[in-house]
C-alpha positions in Angstrom: 96.9 99.6 78.4 96.4 97.7 81.8 94.2 99.8 84.4 96.3 100.5 87.4 95.4 99.5 90.6 92.5 100.4 93.3 93.3 98.8 96.5 90.6 100.4 99.2 90.6 99.7 102.8 87.9 97.3 103.7 89.0 96.2 107.7 90.2 98.5 110.5 92.3 95.3 113.1 92.8 97.1 116.1 93.9 95.3 120.0 97.6 96.4 119.9 98.7 98.7 123.0 102.1 99.6 121.2 103.6 100.5 117.7 103.1 98.0 115.6 106.7 97.1 114.3 106.1 94.0 111.8 103.0 92.1 110.1 103.6 89.2 107.5 100.8 87.3 105.9 101.1 83.1 106.4 102.4 81.7 103.2 98.8 80.9 101.8 97.5 83.8 103.1 95.2 82.5 105.3 96.6 84.0 108.5 98.3 87.7 109.3 100.8 87.8 111.9 101.2 91.5 113.5 104.0 91.8 116.2 105.2 95.3 118.4 106.7 97.0 121.2 104.0 95.5 123.2 105.9 92.5 123.1 102.9 90.4 121.5 102.2 88.8 118.7 99.0 88.5 117.8 97.2 86.3 115.0 94.3 87.8 112.3 92.4 85.8 109.7 94.3 86.9 106.2 91.2 87.5 104.3 88.4 89.1 106.9 90.7 90.6 109.1 89.1 88.5 112.1 90.8 87.9 114.9 92.8 84.9 115.7 95.2 84.5 119.1 97.5 86.3 121.6 101.2 84.8 121.5 103.0 85.9 124.6 106.5 85.2 125.8 109.2 87.6 124.8 110.3 89.9 127.3 111.0 93.2 125.5 109.2 94.7 122.5 109.5 92.8 119.2 110.8 93.7 115.7 110.4 91.3 113.8 108.2 88.3 112.6 108.9 85.7 109.9 106.6 82.5 108.9 108.8 79.0 107.9 107.5 78.2 104.2 104.9 75.3 105.3 103.2 78.3 107.5 103.7 75.4 110.3 105.9 78.3 112.8 106.3 81.6 112.8 109.8 83.3 114.3 109.9 86.6 116.4 113.2 88.9 116.9 113.1 90.5 120.0 115.0 93.6 122.3 115.6 90.2 125.1 117.9 89.9 122.6 116.5 86.2 121.6 114.6 84.6 118.6 111.1 82.4 119.3 109.9 80.0 117.4 106.1 79.6 117.8 104.0 76.6 116.9 101.1 77.0 114.9 99.9 73.8 115.7 100.2 74.2 118.9 99.7 78.0 119.2 102.6 77.8 121.7 106.3 79.0 121.8 108.9 75.8 121.1 111.9 77.1 121.1 113.9 80.3 122.1 117.7 81.5 119.9 120.0 82.5 122.1 123.0 83.9 121.0 122.8 87.6 120.2 124.6 90.1 122.5 122.1 92.9 121.5 119.1 93.3 120.4 117.9 91.0 117.7 115.9 93.4 115.0 115.0 91.3 112.0 114.7 87.2 111.0 113.6 85.5 108.2 113.2 81.8 107.2 115.0 79.4 104.5 113.2 78.3 102.1 113.1 74.5 103.4 112.5 76.0 106.7 115.5 74.2 108.6 117.3 77.8 108.8 117.1 81.1 110.1 118.4 84.2 109.8 119.1 87.0 112.2 120.7 90.3 112.3 121.0 92.4 115.5 122.3 96.0 117.0 125.6 93.3 117.9 126.3 94.4 114.4 125.9 90.8 113.3 124.6 88.4 111.1 123.4 84.5 112.6 122.8 81.7 110.1 120.6 79.4 112.7 120.1 75.5 112.6 116.6 75.3 114.1 116.8 71.6 114.9 119.4 71.9 117.1 118.6 75.4 118.1 122.3 76.7 117.6 124.0 78.9 115.2 126.1 78.0 112.4 127.8 80.5 111.5 128.4 84.2 113.0 128.9 86.7 110.5 130.2 89.9 111.7 128.9 91.5 109.0 128.3 95.3 109.9 129.6 97.8 112.0 126.5 99.6 112.8 123.3 97.6 113.9 121.5 95.0 111.1 118.8 96.6 110.2 117.1 93.9 107.3 118.1 89.5 106.4 116.7 87.5 103.9 117.3 84.3 102.0 117.5 83.8 98.3 114.8 82.0 97.0 117.0 78.7 96.5 118.7 79.6 100.1 122.0 79.8 98.9 122.8 83.7 99.4 121.7 85.5 102.0 121.1 89.4 101.6 121.9 92.0 104.9 122.2 95.4 105.2 123.1 98.0 108.0 122.7 101.6 109.6 126.6 101.8 109.3 127.8 104.1 105.7 131.6 103.5 105.4 132.6 100.0 106.0 135.7 97.0 105.2 134.5 95.5 102.1 136.2 92.6 99.9 139.7 93.0 99.6 140.3 95.3 102.3 138.9 98.3 100.0 136.8 100.8 101.9 133.5 101.3 100.2 130.6 103.3 101.0 128.0 100.3 101.1 124.7 99.4 100.5 124.0 95.8 101.3 125.9 92.4 101.1 125.6 89.4 99.9 126.8 86.5 101.6 127.0 82.8 100.6 125.0 81.2 103.0 127.0 77.6 102.9 130.4 78.9 103.6 129.4 82.2 105.5 131.9 84.3 102.8 130.6 87.9 101.2 130.2 88.0 97.5 129.6 91.0 97.1 129.0 94.6 98.3 126.7 97.0 96.7 128.0 100.8 96.6 125.9 103.5 96.7 127.7 107.0 96.4 125.1 108.8 98.4 125.9 107.0 101.3 122.2 106.3 102.4 121.7 104.6 105.7 119.9 100.7 104.2 116.7 100.1 106.0 115.3 97.4 104.3 116.1 94.7 101.4 114.9 91.8 100.3 114.9 89.4 97.3 112.9 90.1 94.6 110.2 86.7 94.1 112.8 85.3 91.3 115.9 86.3 93.2 117.6 87.9 90.6 117.0 91.6 92.1 117.4 92.9 95.5 114.6 95.8 96.8 116.3 98.0 99.2 115.0 100.6 100.9 117.1 103.7 102.5 116.6 106.7 104.6 117.0 109.5 101.7 113.4 108.8 100.9 114.6 106.4 97.8 113.5 103.2 97.1 116.4 101.1 94.7 115.9 98.1 92.9 119.5 96.5 92.1 120.5 93.7 89.9 123.0 92.2 92.6 125.2 90.4 89.9 125.8 93.3 87.8 126.4 95.6 90.9 123.7 97.9 89.4 120.4 99.7 90.4 118.4 99.4 87.7 115.1 101.5 88.7 114.7 104.0 91.8 111.5 104.6 93.5 110.6 108.2 94.8 107.3 110.2 96.5 107.6 108.9 99.7 108.9 109.8 103.2 111.5 107.7 104.9 114.3 109.7 106.9 114.2 108.0 110.4 112.6 104.8 110.2 113.1 101.6 109.0 110.1 101.1 106.6 110.2 98.0 104.7 109.6 98.1 100.8 107.2 94.8 99.6 106.4 93.6 95.8 103.2 93.0 95.0 102.4 90.6 92.1 99.3 89.2 92.3 97.7 92.0 90.4 100.1 93.7 88.3 103.4 94.3 88.9 104.0 96.9 91.9 106.3 98.5 94.5 104.5 99.4 97.8 105.9 100.9 100.8 104.8 102.8 104.0 105.8 106.4 104.7 106.5 108.9 107.3 103.6 111.1 106.1 101.3 108.6 107.4 100.5 107.1 103.7 101.2 104.2 101.6 102.6 104.4 98.6 102.4 101.9 95.2 104.4 102.4 92.1 104.2 100.4 88.7 107.6 98.2 89.2 108.7 99.0 85.6 107.5 102.9 85.0 108.6 103.8 88.5 105.1 105.9 88.4 103.3 106.7 91.6 100.3 104.9 90.1 98.4 104.9 93.8 98.6 106.6 97.5 96.6 105.2 100.1 95.6 107.5 103.3 94.4 106.9 106.7 96.4 106.1 109.0 97.2 108.8 111.9 101.2 108.4 112.1 103.9 106.3 110.5 103.6 103.5 108.7 106.3 101.3 109.6 104.8 98.0 108.8 103.6 96.6 105.5 102.6 93.4 104.4 101.4 91.8 100.7 99.2 88.7 100.2 100.5 85.9 98.7 98.2 85.3 96.0 95.4 87.8 96.5 96.0 91.7 95.9 95.5 92.4 99.9 98.1 95.0 101.4 98.1 94.9 105.1 99.2 98.2 106.5 100.0 99.5 110.5 101.0 102.7 112.0 102.6 103.9 114.8 101.9 105.0 118.8 99.6 107.7 117.3 97.3 104.8 115.5 98.1 101.7 116.7 95.5 100.0 114.0 95.9 97.6 111.3 94.1 98.2 108.3 93.7 95.5 105.4 93.1 97.7 101.8 91.8 95.1 98.8 92.2 95.9 95.4 89.4 93.3 94.0 
C-alpha cells in the first residue's frame, strides 16, 4: 500500500502589499509568478523561492496570471479591464489586449501559445489572437461574471464557468448549470454541465489528459466531471468554500491527488481515486485563495489574503 503525501512547509515568501490572487509555476518549474490586488506581478525561483523581479504596469488589481507553454510569456488579467502580455526575456510588458468592458477575472493560453482565452465581469468569454492583439471570438457566455476559463490540452475546447445559476442552455432549455464546454474554433457551446444543487461555480480546469473537468463550487465541494458523458464521477469535500473563487489543482508528480485552498486558512489534499483527505496543511493566517502545483516536482505553492500576505512553498520530498 502506497504511503500518502507528507508535504512540509520549506520556504516562506513575502513582498506583496495586498491579497495575493494568483500563483502559477512556469511550464519548466523554474519560476513561480504571483499576482495580487497590489497591481504587481512578482517572479520567484520555483525551487528556492528566492525573489527575482517585480513587474508593474497595471493600474488596478490583478485577478489572474497564466504562462505560455514555452515559458517565454506571461499573461495577466486585471480590474483595469486589460490583459497584459509580459516577455520573460525582456522582463517587460510587450502587449496590452483591450476589449473587455469590465474587470478581467481569468485568463489562460492554449498549448500552442498563439491564443488566449479570457473571462470577466462583462459576462463574456473572449478568445484572442495574440499576434494581432485582437479577439477572434466574443462569446456571450454567461449571465454573471465569468470566474474561470481554460483550453483543453489540444486547444480544441474551452471550458468556462460563472456565478450565474440559471442560464439559457442548448436548445433554449433553461438549465441549472455548472460550466460550459465550447468549440474553440467555431465558438459554439457544445455542452452544458448540469448540477441540480445550483452552486456558484468558482473555478474549472481540464485534467491533464483533458478527459475530465475539475470544478470548484461555493457549496464547499469539488467535483470531477466526465464532460463527454456529462456525469460527475467524483466529489471532494471537507474544506470550506462559500464566498471566494478558490481554485483546485491536480498533483500528479508523486501519486495522484486533488489539492485546494480553503476559507478556514488551510490546504486540503485528497486522494484522486478514493476521495479521502490525505493531508491538511496549516500555517496561513487567512483564506488560502491562490494555489499552484509544480509541473514535475511534488511542490505546492499557496498564498493567503490580507491578514497573511505570505506565499508558502510546501515540499513532499
